[in-house]
C-alpha positions in Angstrom: -0.1 0.2 0.1 3.1 2.5 1.0 4.3 1.6 -2.3 1.2 2.2 -4.5 1.0 5.6 -2.3 5.2 6.6 -3.4 4.0 5.8 -7.2 1.2 7.9 -7.1 3.2 10.8 -5.5 6.0 10.5 -8.2 3.0 10.2 -10.8 1.5 13.6 -9.9 5.1 15.5 -10.5 5.9 13.7 -13.4 2.9 14.9 -14.7 4.5 18.6 -14.7 7.4 17.7 -16.8 6.0 18.8 -20.3 4.6 21.9 -18.6 7.3 23.0 -17.1 9.4 22.9 -19.1 7.5 25.1 -21.6 6.0 26.1 -18.5 3.4 27.0 -19.7 2.1 24.9 -20.9 0.1 26.3 -23.5 1.2 26.1 -27.1 3.7 26.3 -29.0 5.5 29.2 -31.0 4.4 30.1 -34.3 7.8 30.4 -36.3 10.4 28.0 -36.9 13.9 28.7 -34.8 16.9 29.3 -36.6 19.7 26.4 -35.8 21.7 27.1 -33.0 25.5 26.8 -33.8 27.0 24.4 -31.2 29.8 26.1 -29.7 32.5 25.1 -26.9 33.0 28.6 -26.0 31.7 30.4 -23.3 29.7 32.9 -25.1 26.3 31.8 -27.2 25.7 31.8 -30.1 24.5 35.4 -32.1 20.8 34.2 -32.7 20.7 33.2 -28.4 18.8 35.7 -26.5 20.1 38.6 -25.3 20.6 39.8 -21.4 19.5 42.2 -19.5 22.3 42.6 -17.1 20.7 46.0 -15.7 17.3 43.9 -14.5 19.3 41.2 -13.2 20.1 38.7 -15.5 23.0 36.2 -16.1 23.3 33.4 -17.6 24.2 29.9 -16.4 27.2 28.1 -17.8 26.5 26.7 -21.5 22.7 27.1 -20.7 22.5 27.7 -24.8 23.8 24.0 -25.0 21.6 22.8 -22.5 18.5 24.9 -24.6 19.0 22.6 -27.3 19.7 19.5 -25.8 16.2 20.0 -24.1 15.0 21.2 -26.9 16.2 18.1 -29.0 14.5 15.8 -26.6 11.4 17.2 -26.6 11.3 16.6 -30.4 12.3 13.0 -30.2 9.4 12.5 -27.7 6.9 14.1 -29.9 8.2 12.1 -32.7 8.1 9.0 -31.1 4.6 9.5 -29.5 2.7 10.6 -32.2 1.9 9.8 -36.1 2.5 12.8 -38.4 0.1 15.2 -39.1 -0.9 14.1 -35.5 1.7 16.1 -33.2 0.2 17.3 -30.3 1.5 20.3 -27.5 4.2 18.6 -25.8 2.7 20.8 -22.6 -0.8 21.4 -22.0 -2.2 19.5 -25.0 -5.7 19.5 -23.3 -7.7 22.4 -24.1 -11.1 22.8 -22.5 -12.1 25.9 -24.8 -10.7 29.0 -26.8 -12.7 32.1 -26.5 -13.2 35.4 -27.5 -13.0 38.2 -25.0 -11.5 41.8 -24.7 -8.7 43.5 -23.0 -9.6 46.7 -21.3 -7.0 49.0 -20.1 -8.3 50.7 -17.5 -9.1 54.1 -17.6 -6.3 55.9 -15.4 -3.1 54.0 -14.9 0.9 55.6 -12.8 3.3 56.3 -14.9 4.9 53.6 -13.9 2.8 51.3 -15.3 1.7 52.8 -18.7 3.9 50.9 -21.1 3.3 48.7 -23.9 -0.4 47.3 -24.6 -1.1 49.3 -20.8 -1.8 52.7 -22.1 -5.3 54.0 -20.3 -8.1 53.1 -22.0 -7.1 50.8 -25.2 -9.4 48.3 -25.9 -7.8 44.5 -27.9 -9.8 41.7 -29.4 -8.0 38.7 -27.4 -8.4 34.9 -27.7 -8.5 33.1 -24.3 -7.5 29.3 -24.2 -7.7 27.4 -21.0 -6.2 24.0 -20.3 -4.9 21.2 -18.4 -1.1 20.8 -17.8 -0.6 16.9 -18.0 0.9 15.7 -21.4 -2.3 13.5 -21.6 -4.4 15.2 -23.5 -7.1 12.4 -21.7 -7.0 12.7 -18.3 -9.6 13.4 -16.9 -10.8 16.9 -15.3 -11.5 16.0 -12.1 -7.8 14.7 -11.1 -5.1 17.2 -10.0 -3.5 18.8 -12.5 -1.8 22.8 -13.5 -4.4 24.3 -14.9 -3.7 27.0 -17.8 -5.0 30.1 -19.2 -3.1 31.8 -22.1 -3.8 34.9 -23.5 -3.3 36.5 -27.2 -4.1 40.0 -27.7 -4.2 41.3 -31.2 -3.9 44.1 -33.6 -1.0 46.0 -31.9 0.5 48.8 -32.8 4.5 48.1 -33.4 6.4 44.9 -33.7 6.3 42.1 -31.5 9.9 40.2 -30.7 8.9 37.3 -32.6 6.0 38.0 -35.1 3.5 35.6 -35.8 2.5 35.6 -40.4 -0.8 34.4 -39.4 -1.9 37.9 -37.5 0.3 40.0 -39.1 -2.5 41.9 -41.2 -4.2 42.7 -38.2 -1.0 43.8 -36.6 1.2 42.4 -33.7 0.7 40.2 -31.5 1.1 40.2 -27.7 0.7 36.4 -25.5 0.4 36.5 -21.6 1.2 33.0 -20.6 0.2 31.6 -17.2 -0.3 28.4 -14.7 -2.8 28.4 -11.9 0.0 28.2 -9.0 3.1 31.1 -8.6 6.2 29.7 -8.2 8.3 27.0 -10.6 9.7 23.7 -9.3 13.3 24.8 -10.9 15.5 27.6 -12.4 18.6 25.5 -13.1 18.1 24.3 -16.9 20.9 21.4 -15.9 18.1 20.1 -13.9 15.6 20.9 -16.6 17.3 18.8 -19.1 18.0 15.6 -16.4 14.1 15.5 -15.7 13.0 15.8 -19.6 15.2 13.3 -20.6 13.5 10.9 -17.4 10.1 11.7 -18.5 10.7 10.5 -21.8 11.8 7.0 -21.5 10.3 4.4 -21.5 11.4 3.3 -17.9 9.6 2.6 -15.4 12.3 2.9 -13.0 13.8 5.6 -14.6 11.1 7.9 -13.6 11.3 7.0 -10.4 14.0 9.3 -10.2 12.3 12.3 -10.8 12.1 14.0 -8.1 15.6 13.5 -7.2 16.6 15.0 -9.8 14.4 18.3 -8.9 15.9 18.1 -5.5 13.4 18.0 -2.2 12.2 21.7 -2.8 11.9 21.4 -6.5 9.5 18.0 -6.0 7.6 19.5 -3.4 6.7 22.6 -5.4 5.8 20.5 -8.2 3.9 17.8 -5.7 1.4 21.1 -4.5 0.8 22.0 -8.2 -0.3 18.8 -9.1 -2.2 18.3 -6.5 -5.0 21.2 -7.5 -8.6 21.3 -8.2 -11.1 23.5 -9.5 -14.7 23.7 -10.3 -14.6 26.0 -13.2 -11.5 27.5 -15.1 -12.9 31.4 -15.3 -12.9 31.4 -11.5 -9.3 30.5 -10.9 -6.1 32.5 -10.4 -3.5 32.5 -12.7 0.0 33.4 -12.5 3.1 33.8 -14.9 5.4 32.4 -12.5 8.2 34.5 -14.4 9.3 38.2 -15.0 8.7 40.3 -17.7 10.1 43.3 -18.7 8.2 46.8 -18.3 8.8 49.6 -19.7 11.8 51.1 -22.1 15.1 52.7 -21.1 16.3 53.4 -17.8 12.9 53.4 -16.1 11.9 50.0 -17.2 11.4 47.4 -14.1 10.5 43.9 -13.3 7.0 42.8 -13.5 5.2 39.6 -13.3 1.5 38.9 -14.4 -1.7 37.2 -12.6 -5.3 36.9 -13.7 -8.4 36.3 -11.0 -12.1 36.9 -11.4 -13.6 40.3 -10.3 -15.6 38.2 -8.0 -14.5 35.6 -5.3 -17.6 33.6 -6.4 -17.0 30.2 -7.1 -18.9 26.8 -8.2 -18.8 23.9 -6.1 -17.5 20.7 -7.3 -20.3 18.7 -8.8 -20.6 15.4 -7.5 -20.0 13.4 -10.1 -17.5 15.1 -12.6 -17.4 13.6 -15.6 -14.0 13.4 -17.3 -14.5 16.6 -19.3 -16.5 18.6 -16.8 -14.1 21.7 -16.8 -15.3 22.3 -20.5 -18.7 21.7 -19.5 -18.1 24.1 -16.3 -17.1 27.0 -19.4 -19.6 25.8 -21.5 -22.6 26.1 -18.8 -21.4 29.8 -17.5 -21.2 31.2 -21.1 -24.7 30.5 -22.3 -25.8 32.0 -19.2 -23.7 35.3 -18.6 -20.7 37.7 -19.4 -17.6 37.2 -17.8 -15.2 39.6 -15.8 -11.5 38.9 -15.2 -8.7 41.1 -13.7 -5.5 41.4 -15.3 -2.7 42.1 -12.7 0.7 43.8 -12.6 3.2 43.1 -10.2 5.8 45.3 -10.2 9.6 44.0 -8.7 10.2 46.6 -5.3 13.7 45.1 -4.7 16.4 43.6 -6.4 16.5 41.1 -4.1 13.8 39.7 -5.6 15.6 37.5 -8.7 14.4 37.7 -12.5 16.7 34.2 -12.6 14.6 32.3 -9.9 11.0 31.3 -10.7 10.9 29.2 -7.5 10.8 31.9 -5.1 7.6 33.9 -5.1 7.4 37.6 -5.0 4.8 37.8 -2.0 2.0 40.5 -2.4 2.7 42.2 1.4 6.7 43.2 -0.2 5.6 43.3 -3.3 1.7 43.9 -4.1 -0.9 43.9 -7.3 -2.1 46.3 -9.1 -4.9 45.8 -11.6 -4.6 47.2 -15.0 -6.9 45.9 -17.5 -10.3 43.9 -17.2 -11.0 41.0 -19.4 -14.3 41.2 -20.7 -15.5 37.6 -22.3 -18.8 38.0 -23.6 -21.6 35.0 -24.3 -20.9 33.0 -26.8 -21.1 29.2 -28.4 -17.2 28.3 -28.4 -18.2 24.1 -28.7 -17.6 23.7 -32.3 -15.5 21.1 -34.1 -14.5 24.4 -36.4 -13.6 26.8 -32.9 -12.3 23.5 -31.6 -9.4 23.0 -34.9 -9.0 27.3 -34.8 -7.9 26.4 -31.4 -5.2 23.8 -32.0 -3.7 26.4 -34.5 -3.2 28.6 -32.2 0.4 29.6 -30.8 1.1 30.8 -27.5 4.7 31.9 -26.8 5.7 34.6 -24.1 8.0 35.8 -26.9 5.2 37.0 -28.7 5.4 40.4 -27.2 6.2 44.2 -27.8 9.4 45.0 -26.5 8.3 46.5 -23.8 7.0 43.7 -22.6 10.1 41.5 -23.0 10.4 38.1 -21.2 12.9 37.9 -18.1 15.5 35.0 -16.7 16.4 31.6 -17.8 12.9 29.5 -18.1 12.1 32.6 -20.7 15.2 32.1 -22.4 14.7 28.4 -22.1 11.1 28.6 -23.7 12.2 30.3 -26.9 14.3 27.7 -27.7 12.0 25.0 -26.8 8.5 26.5 -28.2 10.2 27.7 -31.7 11.6 24.7 -32.2 8.2 22.4 -31.6 6.4 24.3 -33.0 8.3 23.5 -36.9 7.7 20.1 -35.9 4.2 20.5 -35.2 4.0 23.1 -38.3 6.0 21.0 -40.7 4.1 17.3 -39.0 0.6 19.1 -40.4 1.9 19.8 -43.7 3.1 16.4 -44.2 -0.3 15.1 -43.5 -2.0 13.9 -46.8 
């Protein structure tokens, strides 16, 4: 009995591995990445993300090589798991629905927050994708899991750091990628790589060693994240977990994001939830009423809040959140085969961002390499499908 319990604990942590590496889980980038040239020297290739030392970014030893290897392992795993033409997202493959929404920036904001998309009274059309983090797209919703929320703003003036050809005629895009836990369970790219290799292995013994690779603190965070159960995706709080730049020039700062409901209302858990009850909850809610969500920004208040450490929460006591926008989700019928197919083609990537919202930290730098490569793999597989 004890051994069975231990296996369940380890399985709970393993379910999050794909989400952790991609963080988000929530989709792949829309453009193919440049091939990264292996270098044995101590400097990354020109194609690798540039650092912002002024905001505290620092390079891990040979992290660009580790990013390339992580990406390669995930690609091989996907190609072995899926047939050509049917490669799903590595993280968050199960969507509860893609919803039309409007992102309404507040009428007044302090100057320190009025950058990028956060221009007072600005309005943007948006798509929102809610998802489960598990790599198993058939996993029942009533089981504990990390949940994802991804937001894509459309028609922005300017140019995104990583453009999307599908939306180019409408202007730039801005993505926000969030999960249902405020911290992430690893910072060191070597831990990422070790965990991804074990998660991709066919060996049950290898998978049992994942908690050792994560370390005590990382394993505890993973377990806490995996245990969460929710009754409605739109009544759940989400966090970016990792930081982003806000603004340009000497006044730029590091911030994190969060989304929560405009009220504290929460549906009770159904007595006998079906395997897709979170989709059913979305459908029932949006058949009855519009939904209001708050978009929050958390400015860093101390340099001790490292942009490279996603395992440590910036507590709201030390660094309060401020509402900068309201997300209005109108009543709608989203649960159709056509919209599901459209949803599957949507890509979400934190690097789909204006320069004022540049992603920061090791996790985001790894994501840039991994997301772009997995997007290329899925795109090529789709094109080759007869």
